[in-house]
DOLUM-939579 format. One record per atom (N, C-alpha, C): residue in three letters; x, y, z; atom name. Coordinates in steps of 0.2 Angstrom, whole numbers, plus 5000, padded with zeros to 4 digits. Example, Ala and Ser with C-alpha at 12.3 -4.5 7.8 and 13.67 -1.06 7.14 Angstrom:
REM residues 2
<ALA <5066 4972 5039> N>
<ALA <5062 4978 5039> CA>
<ALA <5066 4984 5039> C>
<SER <5064 4989 5035> N>
<SER <5068 4995 5036> CA>
<SER <5064 5000 5039> C>
END
This chain:
REM residues 273
<MET <4294 5608 6012> N>
<MET <4291 5603 6009> CA>
<MET <4286 5601 6015> C>
<SER <4280 5598 6014> N>
<SER <4275 5595 6020> CA>
<SER <4277 5588 6022> C>
<LEU <4274 5588 6028> N>
<LEU <4278 5580 6031> CA>
<LEU <4275 5574 6027> C>
<LYS <4268 5576 6023> N>
<LYS <4266 5571 6020> CA>
<LYS <4270 5569 6014> C>
<GLN <4272 5576 6010> N>
<GLN <4276 5575 6005> CA>
<GLN <4283 5572 6005> C>
<THR <4285 5574 6012> N>
<THR <4291 5571 6014> CA>
<THR <4291 5562 6013> C>
<ILE <4284 5560 6017> N>
<ILE <4284 5553 6017> CA>
<ILE <4285 5550 6011> C>
<VAL <4282 5554 6005> N>
<VAL <4282 5550 5998> CA>
<VAL <4287 5551 5996> C>
<GLU <4293 5556 5998> N>
<GLU <4299 5557 5995> CA>
<GLU <4303 5552 5997> C>
<TYR <4303 5550 6005> N>
<TYR <4309 5546 6007> CA>
<TYR <4305 5538 6009> C>
<ALA <4298 5538 6010> N>
<ALA <4296 5531 6011> CA>
<ALA <4296 5526 6006> C>
<PRO <4296 5519 6007> N>
<PRO <4296 5513 6003> CA>
<PRO <4289 5514 6000> C>
<PRO <4288 5509 5995> N>
<PRO <4280 5511 5992> CA>
<PRO <4275 5507 5999> C>
<HIS <4278 5503 6001> N>
<HIS <4273 5501 6006> CA>
<HIS <4271 5504 6011> C>
<LEU <4274 5511 6011> N>
<LEU <4274 5516 6017> CA>
<LEU <4270 5523 6014> C>
<ILE <4269 5523 6008> N>
<ILE <4268 5529 6006> CA>
<ILE <4261 5532 6006> C>
<HIS <4256 5528 6008> N>
<HIS <4248 5529 6010> CA>
<HIS <4247 5533 6016> C>
<TRP <4246 5539 6017> N>
<TRP <4246 5542 6022> CA>
<TRP <4240 5538 6027> C>
<GLY <4242 5536 6034> N>
<GLY <4237 5534 6037> CA>
<GLY <4237 5528 6042> C>
<LYS <4234 5522 6039> N>
<LYS <4233 5516 6042> CA>
<LYS <4238 5512 6040> C>
<SER <4241 5512 6035> N>
<SER <4247 5508 6032> CA>
<SER <4254 5509 6036> C>
<ILE <4255 5516 6038> N>
<ILE <4261 5518 6043> CA>
<ILE <4259 5516 6049> C>
<VAL <4253 5517 6052> N>
<VAL <4252 5513 6058> CA>
<VAL <4253 5506 6060> C>
<ASP <4250 5503 6055> N>
<ASP <4249 5495 6056> CA>
<ASP <4256 5492 6056> C>
<SER <4262 5496 6051> N>
<SER <4267 5494 6050> CA>
<SER <4272 5495 6055> C>
<GLY <4270 5500 6060> N>
<GLY <4274 5503 6065> CA>
<GLY <4279 5497 6070> C>
<TYR <4276 5495 6075> N>
<TYR <4281 5490 6079> CA>
<TYR <4280 5484 6075> C>
<ARG <4277 5481 6071> N>
<ARG <4278 5474 6068> CA>
<ARG <4283 5474 6065> C>
<ASN <4285 5479 6060> N>
<ASN <4291 5477 6056> CA>
<ASN <4296 5483 6060> C>
<LYS <4297 5483 6066> N>
<LYS <4303 5486 6070> CA>
<LYS <4309 5485 6065> C>
<ALA <4311 5479 6065> N>
<ALA <4318 5477 6061> CA>
<ALA <4320 5479 6054> C>
<ARG <4314 5479 6051> N>
<ARG <4313 5482 6044> CA>
<ARG <4315 5490 6045> C>
<HIS <4312 5493 6048> N>
<HIS <4311 5500 6048> CA>
<HIS <4319 5503 6051> C>
<LEU <4321 5499 6057> N>
<LEU <4328 5500 6060> CA>
<LEU <4333 5499 6054> C>
<ALA <4332 5494 6048> N>
<ALA <4337 5491 6045> CA>
<ALA <4337 5498 6040> C>
<ARG <4331 5499 6037> N>
<ARG <4330 5505 6032> CA>
<ARG <4333 5512 6035> C>
<ILE <4333 5514 6041> N>
<ILE <4336 5519 6044> CA>
<ILE <4342 5519 6044> C>
<LYS <4347 5513 6046> N>
<LYS <4353 5511 6047> CA>
<LYS <4358 5513 6040> C>
<ALA <4353 5511 6035> N>
<ALA <4355 5511 6029> CA>
<ALA <4354 5519 6025> C>
<THR <4353 5523 6029> N>
<THR <4352 5530 6026> CA>
<THR <4356 5534 6027> C>
<PRO <4361 5538 6024> N>
<PRO <4365 5541 6026> CA>
<PRO <4365 5546 6032> C>
<ARG <4370 5547 6034> N>
<ARG <4371 5553 6040> CA>
<ARG <4368 5561 6040> C>
<HIS <4364 5563 6044> N>
<HIS <4362 5570 6041> CA>
<HIS <4357 5570 6035> C>
<GLN <4354 5565 6034> N>
<GLN <4347 5565 6028> CA>
<GLN <4342 5564 6032> C>
<SER <4337 5569 6031> N>
<SER <4330 5567 6033> CA>
<SER <4327 5563 6030> C>
<MET <4324 5560 6036> N>
<MET <4317 5555 6032> CA>
<MET <4312 5553 6037> C>
<ILE <4308 5551 6035> N>
<ILE <4301 5549 6038> CA>
<ILE <4301 5541 6040> C>
<THR <4301 5537 6049> N>
<THR <4300 5532 6049> CA>
<THR <4291 5531 6054> C>
<GLY <4291 5525 6051> N>
<GLY <4284 5523 6055> CA>
<GLY <4286 5519 6061> C>
<ILE <4291 5519 6064> N>
<ILE <4293 5513 6069> CA>
<ILE <4289 5514 6075> C>
<LEU <4287 5519 6078> N>
<LEU <4284 5520 6083> CA>
<LEU <4276 5521 6083> C>
<GLY <4275 5519 6075> N>
<GLY <4267 5518 6075> CA>
<GLY <4263 5523 6071> C>
<LYS <4267 5530 6071> N>
<LYS <4265 5536 6065> CA>
<LYS <4270 5540 6063> C>
<PRO <4269 5543 6058> N>
<PRO <4274 5546 6054> CA>
<PRO <4279 5550 6059> C>
<LEU <4286 5549 6059> N>
<LEU <4291 5553 6064> CA>
<LEU <4296 5554 6060> C>
<GLU <4298 5562 6061> N>
<GLU <4306 5562 6056> CA>
<GLU <4311 5562 6061> C>
<VAL <4317 5560 6056> N>
<VAL <4323 5557 6060> CA>
<VAL <4326 5562 6055> C>
<VAL <4332 5564 6058> N>
<VAL <4335 5571 6055> CA>
<VAL <4343 5568 6054> C>
<ASP <4344 5562 6057> N>
<ASP <4350 5559 6058> CA>
<ASP <4351 5550 6059> C>
<SER <4354 5547 6056> N>
<SER <4352 5539 6056> CA>
<SER <4354 5537 6062> C>
<ALA <4361 5540 6063> N>
<ALA <4365 5536 6069> CA>
<ALA <4364 5537 6074> C>
<SER <4362 5544 6074> N>
<SER <4362 5545 6083> CA>
<SER <4354 5544 6084> C>
<PHE <4350 5543 6079> N>
<PHE <4341 5541 6079> CA>
<PHE <4341 5533 6083> C>
<VAL <4345 5530 6079> N>
<VAL <4346 5523 6081> CA>
<VAL <4347 5522 6086> C>
<TRP <4354 5524 6090> N>
<TRP <4358 5526 6097> CA>
<TRP <4351 5528 6101> C>
<MET <4348 5533 6101> N>
<MET <4342 5535 6105> CA>
<MET <4337 5530 6105> C>
<TYR <4335 5528 6100> N>
<TYR <4330 5524 6102> CA>
<TYR <4332 5517 6105> C>
<GLY <4338 5515 6103> N>
<GLY <4339 5509 6109> CA>
<GLY <4340 5511 6116> C>
<GLU <4341 5516 6118> N>
<GLU <4343 5518 6125> CA>
<GLU <4335 5519 6127> C>
<ILE <4331 5522 6124> N>
<ILE <4324 5524 6127> CA>
<ILE <4318 5519 6125> C>
<PHE <4318 5516 6120> N>
<PHE <4312 5512 6119> CA>
<PHE <4315 5505 6120> C>
<GLU <4320 5503 6119> N>
<GLU <4322 5496 6118> CA>
<GLU <4325 5494 6127> C>
<ARG <4330 5496 6129> N>
<ARG <4332 5496 6134> CA>
<ARG <4328 5500 6140> C>
<GLU <4325 5507 6139> N>
<GLU <4320 5510 6143> CA>
<GLU <4323 5512 6150> C>
<ILE <4330 5516 6147> N>
<ILE <4334 5518 6153> CA>
<ILE <4330 5525 6157> C>
<TYR <4325 5528 6154> N>
<TYR <4322 5533 6159> CA>
<TYR <4316 5529 6161> C>
<ARG <4314 5523 6161> N>
<ARG <4309 5520 6164> CA>
<ARG <4309 5522 6173> C>
<PHE <4304 5524 6176> N>
<PHE <4304 5526 6184> CA>
<PHE <4297 5525 6186> C>
<GLN <4296 5525 6193> N>
<GLN <4290 5523 6196> CA>
<GLN <4287 5531 6197> C>
<ALA <4283 5533 6196> N>
<ALA <4278 5538 6199> CA>
<ALA <4275 5539 6203> C>
<ARG <4275 5543 6208> N>
<ARG <4269 5543 6214> CA>
<ARG <4262 5545 6212> C>
<THR <4261 5548 6207> N>
<THR <4256 5550 6204> CA>
<THR <4254 5549 6197> C>
<ASP <4248 5548 6194> N>
<ASP <4248 5547 6186> CA>
<ASP <4250 5552 6183> C>
<SER <4251 5558 6187> N>
<SER <4251 5565 6182> CA>
<SER <4259 5568 6184> C>
<PRO <4264 5565 6183> N>
<PRO <4270 5566 6186> CA>
<PRO <4274 5575 6182> C>
<PHE <4276 5577 6185> N>
<PHE <4279 5583 6182> CA>
<PHE <4287 5581 6180> C>
<ILE <4288 5582 6174> N>
<ILE <4294 5580 6171> CA>
<ILE <4297 5586 6168> C>
<VAL <4305 5587 6169> N>
<VAL <4307 5593 6165> CA>
<VAL <4313 5588 6161> C>
<ASP <4312 5588 6155> N>
<ASP <4318 5586 6149> CA>
<ASP <4320 5592 6146> C>
<CYS <4328 5591 6148> N>
<CYS <4332 5597 6145> CA>
<CYS <4338 5592 6139> C>
<GLY <4336 5594 6135> N>
<GLY <4341 5592 6130> CA>
<GLY <4335 5587 6124> C>
<ALA <4330 5589 6121> N>
<ALA <4325 5584 6121> CA>
<ALA <4325 5581 6112> C>
<ASN <4329 5585 6109> N>
<ASN <4330 5582 6103> CA>
<ASN <4324 5583 6098> C>
<ILE <4323 5577 6095> N>
<ILE <4318 5578 6091> CA>
<ILE <4312 5575 6094> C>
<GLY <4313 5574 6100> N>
<GLY <4306 5572 6103> CA>
<GLY <4305 5564 6107> C>
<LEU <4311 5560 6107> N>
<LEU <4310 5553 6108> CA>
<LEU <4309 5554 6114> C>
<SER <4313 5556 6119> N>
<SER <4312 5555 6125> CA>
<SER <4304 5559 6128> C>
<VAL <4303 5563 6125> N>
<VAL <4295 5564 6126> CA>
<VAL <4290 5562 6125> C>
<LEU <4294 5557 6119> N>
<LEU <4287 5553 6119> CA>
<LEU <4286 5546 6121> C>
<TYR <4292 5545 6124> N>
<TYR <4292 5540 6129> CA>
<TYR <4289 5541 6135> C>
<PHE <4290 5546 6139> N>
<PHE <4287 5549 6145> CA>
<PHE <4279 5550 6143> C>
<LYS <4277 5553 6137> N>
<LYS <4270 5551 6136> CA>
<LYS <4266 5543 6136> C>
<GLN <4270 5540 6133> N>
<GLN <4268 5533 6133> CA>
<GLN <4270 5529 6139> C>
<LEU <4273 5532 6143> N>
<LEU <4275 5529 6150> CA>
<LEU <4268 5531 6155> C>
<TYR <4267 5537 6154> N>
<TYR <4262 5541 6159> CA>
<TYR <4260 5547 6154> C>
<PRO <4253 5544 6152> N>
<PRO <4250 5549 6145> CA>
<PRO <4246 5554 6148> C>
<GLN <4246 5557 6155> N>
<GLN <4245 5562 6159> CA>
<GLN <4250 5567 6163> C>
<SER <4256 5564 6161> N>
<SER <4260 5567 6163> CA>
<SER <4262 5575 6161> C>
<ARG <4264 5580 6165> N>
<ARG <4265 5586 6164> CA>
<ARG <4271 5587 6162> C>
<ILE <4273 5590 6156> N>
<ILE <4281 5588 6153> CA>
<ILE <4283 5597 6151> C>
<VAL <4288 5598 6155> N>
<VAL <4293 5604 6151> CA>
<VAL <4299 5602 6147> C>
<ALA <4299 5603 6141> N>
<ALA <4305 5602 6137> CA>
<ALA <4309 5607 6134> C>
<PHE <4316 5606 6134> N>
<PHE <4320 5611 6131> CA>
<PHE <4324 5610 6125> C>
<GLU <4324 5612 6119> N>
<GLU <4329 5609 6116> CA>
<GLU <4332 5615 6112> C>
<PRO <4338 5619 6110> N>
<PRO <4341 5624 6110> CA>
<PRO <4341 5625 6102> C>
<ASP <4343 5619 6098> N>
<ASP <4345 5621 6090> CA>
<ASP <4338 5622 6087> C>
<ASP <4337 5628 6083> N>
<ASP <4330 5629 6081> CA>
<ASP <4328 5625 6075> C>
<GLN <4333 5621 6073> N>
<GLN <4331 5617 6066> CA>
<GLN <4329 5610 6070> C>
<ILE <4332 5607 6075> N>
<ILE <4330 5603 6078> CA>
<ILE <4324 5603 6082> C>
<PHE <4323 5608 6086> N>
<PHE <4317 5611 6090> CA>
<PHE <4313 5610 6084> C>
<ALA <4312 5613 6078> N>
<ALA <4305 5612 6074> CA>
<ALA <4303 5607 6072> C>
<VAL <4309 5602 6071> N>
<VAL <4305 5593 6070> CA>
<VAL <4302 5591 6077> C>
<MET <4304 5593 6082> N>
<MET <4302 5591 6088> CA>
<MET <4296 5593 6088> C>
<GLN <4294 5598 6086> N>
<GLN <4286 5601 6088> CA>
<GLN <4282 5597 6082> C>
<LYS <4285 5596 6076> N>
<LYS <4279 5592 6070> CA>
<LYS <4281 5585 6074> C>
<ASN <4285 5583 6075> N>
<ASN <4284 5576 6079> CA>
<ASN <4279 5575 6084> C>
<LEU <4278 5579 6090> N>
<LEU <4274 5578 6094> CA>
<LEU <4267 5580 6093> C>
<GLU <4268 5585 6087> N>
<GLU <4262 5587 6086> CA>
<GLU <4257 5581 6082> C>
<GLY <4260 5577 6078> N>
<GLY <4260 5572 6073> CA>
<GLY <4258 5566 6078> C>
<PHE <4259 5566 6084> N>
<PHE <4257 5561 6089> CA>
<PHE <4250 5563 6094> C>
<GLY <4249 5569 6092> N>
<GLY <4243 5572 6095> CA>
<GLY <4244 5576 6100> C>
<TYR <4251 5576 6104> N>
<TYR <4252 5581 6110> CA>
<TYR <4253 5587 6109> C>
<GLN <4247 5591 6112> N>
<GLN <4246 5598 6112> CA>
<GLN <4249 5602 6119> C>
<ASP <4249 5597 6124> N>
<ASP <4249 5600 6130> CA>
<ASP <4256 5600 6132> C>
<ILE <4261 5600 6129> N>
<ILE <4268 5600 6132> CA>
<ILE <4272 5606 6131> C>
<ASP <4274 5609 6136> N>
<ASP <4277 5615 6137> CA>
<ASP <4283 5616 6134> C>
<LEU <4284 5619 6127> N>
<LEU <4291 5617 6125> CA>
<LEU <4294 5624 6123> C>
<HIS <4302 5623 6124> N>
<HIS <4304 5628 6125> CA>
<HIS <4311 5628 6120> C>
<CYS <4311 5633 6116> N>
<CYS <4319 5633 6111> CA>
<CYS <4324 5636 6115> C>
<ARG <4325 5634 6118> N>
<ARG <4331 5636 6124> CA>
<ARG <4335 5632 6126> C>
<ALA <4341 5633 6127> N>
<ALA <4346 5630 6131> CA>
<ALA <4345 5632 6139> C>
<VAL <4346 5627 6143> N>
<VAL <4346 5627 6149> CA>
<VAL <4353 5631 6152> C>
<TRP <4353 5634 6157> N>
<TRP <4360 5635 6159> CA>
<TRP <4359 5639 6166> C>
<ASN <4363 5643 6168> N>
<ASN <4364 5645 6176> CA>
<ASN <4361 5653 6176> C>
<CYS <4357 5655 6169> N>
<CYS <4355 5660 6170> CA>
<CYS <4352 5664 6163> C>
<ALA <4348 5668 6162> N>
<ALA <4345 5669 6155> CA>
<ALA <4351 5674 6152> C>
<THR <4351 5671 6146> N>
<THR <4358 5675 6143> CA>
<THR <4356 5673 6135> C>
<THR <4362 5674 6132> N>
<THR <4364 5672 6124> CA>
<THR <4370 5669 6124> C>
<LEU <4371 5662 6124> N>
<LEU <4376 5660 6121> CA>
<LEU <4379 5657 6114> C>
<ARG <4385 5655 6114> N>
<ARG <4386 5655 6107> CA>
<ARG <4386 5645 6108> C>
<PHE <4383 5643 6101> N>
<PHE <4381 5636 6101> CA>
<PHE <4384 5632 6095> C>
<ALA <4387 5627 6096> N>
<ALA <4390 5622 6091> CA>
<ALA <4385 5619 6089> C>
<SER <4382 5618 6083> N>
<SER <4376 5613 6080> CA>
<SER <4381 5607 6076> C>
<ASP <4377 5602 6078> N>
<ASP <4378 5597 6073> CA>
<ASP <4376 5593 6068> C>
<GLY <4368 5597 6069> N>
<GLY <4362 5593 6065> CA>
<GLY <4360 5587 6067> C>
<ALA <4364 5585 6073> N>
<ALA <4360 5578 6078> CA>
<ALA <4359 5578 6084> C>
<ASP <4362 5574 6086> N>
<ASP <4361 5575 6093> CA>
<ASP <4367 5576 6099> C>
<GLY <4371 5582 6096> N>
<GLY <4378 5582 6100> CA>
<GLY <4378 5590 6099> C>
<GLY <4373 5595 6097> N>
<GLY <4375 5601 6098> CA>
<GLY <4376 5603 6104> C>
<ARG <4379 5608 6105> N>
<ARG <4380 5610 6113> CA>
<ARG <4384 5618 6115> C>
<VAL <4384 5620 6119> N>
<VAL <4385 5626 6121> CA>
<VAL <4394 5626 6120> C>
<ALA <4396 5631 6115> N>
<ALA <4403 5631 6113> CA>
<ALA <4406 5635 6119> C>
<LYS <4413 5630 6118> N>
<LYS <4417 5632 6125> CA>
<LYS <4422 5638 6121> C>
<ALA <4426 5639 6126> N>
<ALA <4430 5647 6123> CA>
<ALA <4435 5644 6118> C>
<GLY <4434 5648 6113> N>
<GLY <4439 5645 6106> CA>
<GLY <4437 5640 6102> C>
<GLU <4429 5637 6103> N>
<GLU <4428 5632 6100> CA>
<GLU <4423 5635 6095> C>
<THR <4424 5631 6088> N>
<THR <4419 5635 6083> CA>
<THR <4412 5634 6084> C>
<HIS <4409 5639 6082> N>
<HIS <4402 5638 6082> CA>
<HIS <4398 5642 6077> C>
<ASN <4393 5639 6076> N>
<ASN <4388 5641 6070> CA>
<ASN <4381 5643 6071> C>
<LYS <4379 5647 6079> N>
<LYS <4373 5651 6078> CA>
<LYS <4374 5653 6088> C>
<GLU <4369 5655 6088> N>
<GLU <4370 5659 6095> CA>
<GLU <4363 5657 6097> C>
<VAL <4362 5654 6104> N>
<VAL <4356 5652 6106> CA>
<VAL <4354 5656 6112> C>
<LYS <4346 5657 6115> N>
<LYS <4344 5659 6120> CA>
<LYS <4344 5654 6125> C>
<THR <4345 5657 6132> N>
<THR <4345 5650 6138> CA>
<THR <4339 5653 6143> C>
<GLU <4337 5649 6146> N>
<GLU <4333 5649 6153> CA>
<GLU <4338 5646 6158> C>
<ARG <4337 5648 6163> N>
<ARG <4338 5647 6170> CA>
<ARG <4335 5640 6173> C>
<LEU <4338 5634 6172> N>
<LEU <4334 5628 6175> CA>
<LEU <4332 5628 6182> C>
<ARG <4336 5633 6187> N>
<ARG <4333 5633 6192> CA>
<ARG <4326 5635 6193> C>
<ASP <4324 5639 6189> N>
<ASP <4316 5642 6190> CA>
<ASP <4312 5637 6189> C>
<PHE <4313 5632 6185> N>
<PHE <4308 5626 6185> CA>
<PHE <4308 5621 6190> C>
<LEU <4312 5622 6196> N>
<LEU <4314 5617 6200> CA>
<LEU <4313 5620 6209> C>
<ASP <4307 5625 6207> N>
<ASP <4304 5627 6213> CA>
<ASP <4299 5623 6215> C>
<GLN <4297 5617 6214> N>
<GLN <4291 5614 6215> CA>
<GLN <4294 5607 6214> C>
<ARG <4289 5601 6215> N>
<ARG <4292 5594 6215> CA>
<ARG <4292 5593 6209> C>
<VAL <4297 5590 6208> N>
<VAL <4299 5587 6201> CA>
<VAL <4299 5579 6200> C>
<ASP <4295 5576 6196> N>
<ASP <4295 5567 6198> CA>
<ASP <4301 5565 6193> C>
<PHE <4302 5569 6189> N>
<PHE <4309 5566 6183> CA>
<PHE <4312 5572 6182> C>
<LEU <4319 5572 6180> N>
<LEU <4322 5578 6178> CA>
<LEU <4327 5575 6173> C>
<LYS <4326 5574 6168> N>
<LYS <4332 5573 6163> CA>
<LYS <4337 5579 6161> C>
<ILE <4344 5579 6160> N>
<ILE <4348 5583 6158> CA>
<ILE <4353 5577 6156> C>
<ASP <4352 5580 6147> N>
<ASP <4357 5578 6143> CA>
<ASP <4359 5585 6138> C>
<ILE <4365 5589 6141> N>
<ILE <4366 5595 6138> CA>
<ILE <4374 5596 6135> C>
<GLU <4377 5590 6133> N>
<GLU <4383 5590 6132> CA>
<GLU <4388 5594 6134> C>
<GLY <4388 5593 6140> N>
<GLY <4394 5597 6143> CA>
<GLY <4393 5602 6148> C>
<ALA <4385 5604 6147> N>
<ALA <4385 5612 6152> CA>
<ALA <4382 5608 6158> C>
<GLU <4382 5603 6160> N>
<GLU <4377 5600 6166> CA>
<GLU <4382 5602 6172> C>
<THR <4388 5603 6173> N>
<THR <4392 5604 6180> CA>
<THR <4389 5612 6181> C>
<GLU <4391 5616 6176> N>
<GLU <4388 5622 6176> CA>
<GLU <4380 5624 6179> C>
<VAL <4375 5619 6176> N>
<VAL <4369 5620 6178> CA>
<VAL <4368 5617 6184> C>
<LEU <4372 5611 6187> N>
<LEU <4367 5608 6192> CA>
<LEU <4371 5613 6198> C>
<LEU <4377 5615 6198> N>
<LEU <4379 5620 6203> CA>
<LEU <4376 5625 6204> C>
<ASP <4371 5629 6200> N>
<ASP <4366 5632 6201> CA>
<ASP <4361 5631 6203> C>
<CYS <4359 5625 6203> N>
<CYS <4353 5620 6204> CA>
<CYS <4353 5617 6211> C>
<ALA <4358 5615 6213> N>
<ALA <4362 5612 6218> CA>
<ALA <4356 5613 6224> C>
<ASP <4355 5619 6227> N>
<ASP <4348 5619 6232> CA>
<ASP <4343 5618 6231> C>
<ARG <4341 5615 6226> N>
<ARG <4334 5615 6224> CA>
<ARG <4333 5607 6222> C>
<LEU <4339 5603 6223> N>
<LEU <4339 5597 6219> CA>
<LEU <4334 5592 6224> C>
<GLY <4333 5595 6230> N>
<GLY <4328 5592 6234> CA>
<GLY <4323 5591 6232> C>
<ASN <4320 5595 6228> N>
<ASN <4313 5594 6224> CA>
<ASN <4312 5588 6220> C>
<VAL <4317 5586 6218> N>
<VAL <4318 5580 6211> CA>
<VAL <4318 5573 6215> C>
<ASP <4313 5570 6212> N>
<ASP <4313 5564 6214> CA>
<ASP <4318 5559 6210> C>
<ASN <4320 5559 6205> N>
<ASN <4323 5555 6200> CA>
<ASN <4326 5559 6196> C>
<LEU <4333 5558 6194> N>
<LEU <4336 5563 6190> CA>
<LEU <4341 5559 6184> C>
<PHE <4340 5560 6180> N>
<PHE <4345 5556 6174> CA>
<PHE <4349 5562 6173> C>
<LEU <4356 5561 6172> N>
<LEU <4362 5566 6170> CA>
<LEU <4367 5561 6166> C>
<GLU <4366 5564 6159> N>
<GLU <4371 5562 6156> CA>
<GLU <4378 5567 6156> C>
<TYR <4384 5563 6159> N>
<TYR <4391 5567 6161> CA>
<TYR <4394 5567 6154> C>
<HIS <4398 5572 6153> N>
<HIS <4403 5571 6146> CA>
<HIS <4408 5572 6147> C>
<SER <4415 5571 6147> N>
<SER <4420 5572 6150> CA>
<SER <4424 5573 6142> C>
<PHE <4426 5579 6141> N>
<PHE <4430 5582 6134> CA>
<PHE <4438 5580 6136> C>
<ASP <4441 5578 6130> N>
<ASP <4446 5576 6129> CA>
<ASP <4449 5583 6130> C>
<GLN <4457 5584 6132> N>
<GLN <4460 5590 6134> CA>
<GLN <4458 5594 6140> C>
<GLN <4450 5593 6142> N>
<GLN <4447 5598 6146> CA>
<GLN <4447 5595 6153> C>
<PRO <4449 5601 6158> N>
<PRO <4449 5597 6167> CA>
<PRO <4441 5593 6166> C>
<GLN <4441 5588 6171> N>
<GLN <4435 5584 6171> CA>
<GLN <4433 5586 6178> C>
<SER <4424 5586 6178> N>
<SER <4423 5587 6183> CA>
<SER <4417 5582 6187> C>
<LEU <4418 5577 6185> N>
<LEU <4414 5571 6187> CA>
<LEU <4414 5571 6196> C>
<HIS <4419 5573 6198> N>
<HIS <4419 5573 6206> CA>
<HIS <4415 5579 6210> C>
<VAL <4414 5584 6206> N>
<VAL <4408 5589 6206> CA>
<VAL <4402 5587 6206> C>
<LEU <4399 5584 6200> N>
<LEU <4394 5582 6199> CA>
<LEU <4391 5577 6206> C>
<ILE <4397 5573 6207> N>
<ILE <4394 5567 6211> CA>
<ILE <4393 5570 6219> C>
<ASN <4397 5574 6221> N>
<ASN <4397 5577 6227> CA>
<ASN <4390 5581 6226> C>
<ILE <4387 5585 6221> N>
<ILE <4382 5589 6223> CA>
<ILE <4378 5583 6223> C>
<LEU <4376 5580 6220> N>
<LEU <4371 5575 6220> CA>
<LEU <4371 5569 6227> C>
<ASN <4377 5569 6229> N>
<ASN <4376 5566 6236> CA>
<ASN <4372 5570 6240> C>
<ASP <4377 5576 6240> N>
<ASP <4373 5581 6245> CA>
<ASP <4365 5583 6246> C>
<ALA <4362 5581 6240> N>
<ALA <4355 5583 6237> CA>
<ALA <4351 5576 6240> C>
<GLY <4355 5570 6244> N>
<GLY <4351 5565 6246> CA>
<GLY <4350 5559 6242> C>
<PHE <4355 5560 6234> N>
<PHE <4353 5554 6230> CA>
<PHE <4357 5548 6231> C>
<ARG <4355 5541 6230> N>
<ARG <4359 5537 6228> CA>
<ARG <4361 5536 6220> C>
<LEU <4366 5535 6219> N>
<LEU <4369 5534 6211> CA>
<LEU <4369 5528 6209> C>
<HIS <4368 5526 6203> N>
<HIS <4370 5520 6198> CA>
<HIS <4373 5524 6192> C>
<ILE <4380 5521 6190> N>
<ILE <4382 5525 6183> CA>
<ILE <4384 5520 6180> C>
<HIS <4380 5520 6173> N>
<HIS <4384 5515 6167> CA>
<HIS <4386 5520 6162> C>
<PRO <4393 5516 6160> N>
<PRO <4396 5520 6154> CA>
<PRO <4394 5517 6148> C>
<PRO <4389 5521 6143> N>
<PRO <4387 5519 6135> CA>
<PRO <4393 5517 6132> C>
<ILE <4399 5521 6134> N>
<ILE <4405 5521 6128> CA>
<ILE <4410 5522 6132> C>
<THR <4415 5515 6130> N>
<THR <4422 5514 6135> CA>
<THR <4427 5515 6130> C>
<SER <4434 5513 6133> N>
<SER <4439 5512 6131> CA>
<SER <4441 5506 6135> C>
<PRO <4442 5501 6131> N>
<PRO <4444 5494 6133> CA>
<PRO <4451 5494 6139> C>
<GLN <4455 5496 6137> N>
<GLN <4463 5498 6138> CA>
<GLN <4463 5507 6139> C>
<PRO <4461 5510 6145> N>
<PRO <4462 5516 6143> CA>
<PRO <4469 5518 6148> C>
<PHE <4473 5515 6151> N>
<PHE <4479 5515 6153> CA>
<PHE <4483 5515 6145> C>
<LEU <4482 5512 6139> N>
<LEU <4486 5514 6134> CA>
<LEU <4484 5517 6129> C>
<LYS <4476 5517 6129> N>
<LYS <4472 5521 6123> CA>
<LYS <4466 5523 6125> C>
<ARG <4466 5530 6125> N>
<ARG <4458 5531 6127> CA>
<ARG <4455 5535 6121> C>
<ASP <4449 5531 6118> N>
<ASP <4445 5533 6113> CA>
<ASP <4442 5538 6114> C>
<VAL <4443 5544 6108> N>
<VAL <4439 5549 6108> CA>
<VAL <4434 5548 6105> C>
<HIS <4427 5550 6105> N>
<HIS <4421 5551 6103> CA>
<HIS <4418 5558 6103> C>
<ALA <4418 5561 6097> N>
<ALA <4415 5568 6096> CA>
<ALA <4419 5574 6102> C>
<GLY <4424 5572 6102> N>
<GLY <4428 5576 6107> CA>
<GLY <4427 5574 6114> C>
<MET <4424 5569 6116> N>
<MET <4424 5564 6122> CA>
<MET <4428 5560 6122> C>
<ASP <4431 5560 6127> N>
<ASP <4436 5553 6130> CA>
<ASP <4433 5548 6136> C>
<MET <4426 5552 6137> N>
<MET <4422 5547 6143> CA>
<MET <4415 5550 6142> C>
<GLN <4410 5546 6142> N>
<GLN <4403 5546 6143> CA>
<GLN <4400 5544 6148> C>
<LEU <4398 5546 6154> N>
<LEU <4393 5541 6158> CA>
<LEU <4386 5544 6158> C>
<ASN <4381 5539 6160> N>
<ASN <4374 5539 6162> CA>
<ASN <4373 5540 6169> C>
<ILE <4371 5544 6173> N>
<ILE <4371 5545 6178> CA>
<ILE <4364 5543 6182> C>
<PHE <4362 5539 6186> N>
<PHE <4355 5538 6187> CA>
<PHE <4355 5541 6195> C>
<ALA <4352 5547 6196> N>
<ALA <4351 5547 6204> CA>
<ALA <4344 5547 6208> C>
<PHE <4343 5543 6212> N>
<PHE <4336 5542 6214> CA>
<PHE <4336 5542 6223> C>
<ARG <4331 5541 6225> N>
<ARG <4328 5542 6232> CA>
<ARG <4329 5535 6234> C>
<ARG <4330 5532 6241> N>
<ARG <4326 5527 6242> CA>
<ARG <4320 5525 6242> C>
END
């Protein structure tokens, strides 16, 4: 199905005209767009004009969460030293973070990784729809070497490298993140659903090239925690840290809530003075 056909299939009547009506309705009708997205069943593809141009959404719940973090709270906002910062985006999903970086710094140079081939195809289409042809896209997982790994896809934002004994439904190729950190990096985003410790251990001696680093830490229930390892790596690299808990258990001594197999998730902001 073409992008235009998809719009006609899923969009309400006031959005079926290709072009100006979608663009004009974008920001002015944000609440209406969000309400429509929230009302859409999970894992159902749809088109929204919330960012001013047609954007494909693969999962309503994860989109609403990502949109809130990226475009409303602007958790990735940073001050670059140049108009054309170099940004490495690991775990780009359908491209919302890339679109935000391009909105923040139109001349930025971006390398983006997304291992799930179906999600990657949506990202490609979304970025092309916004006119971005200059982004270096890799349908790969970042890892500590170039290899092939088992991958558990969830059709949304939680796909991850499968751990020993864990069910997987595809295999993905990997690239070594370390190879992209041999130069100055203005912003490094790592949201790779549990593979962050292995990857950062391999990159530790090159993190001095990174000015700003966003890291999402995932603590999986019944598995050893590695937060202390990550904090030591970032501290040794000269970063100062702020840590935000996007999901919490109000009374963890009594009950630890588990979401998508995780009993804790943290947003770690690493920056230099």
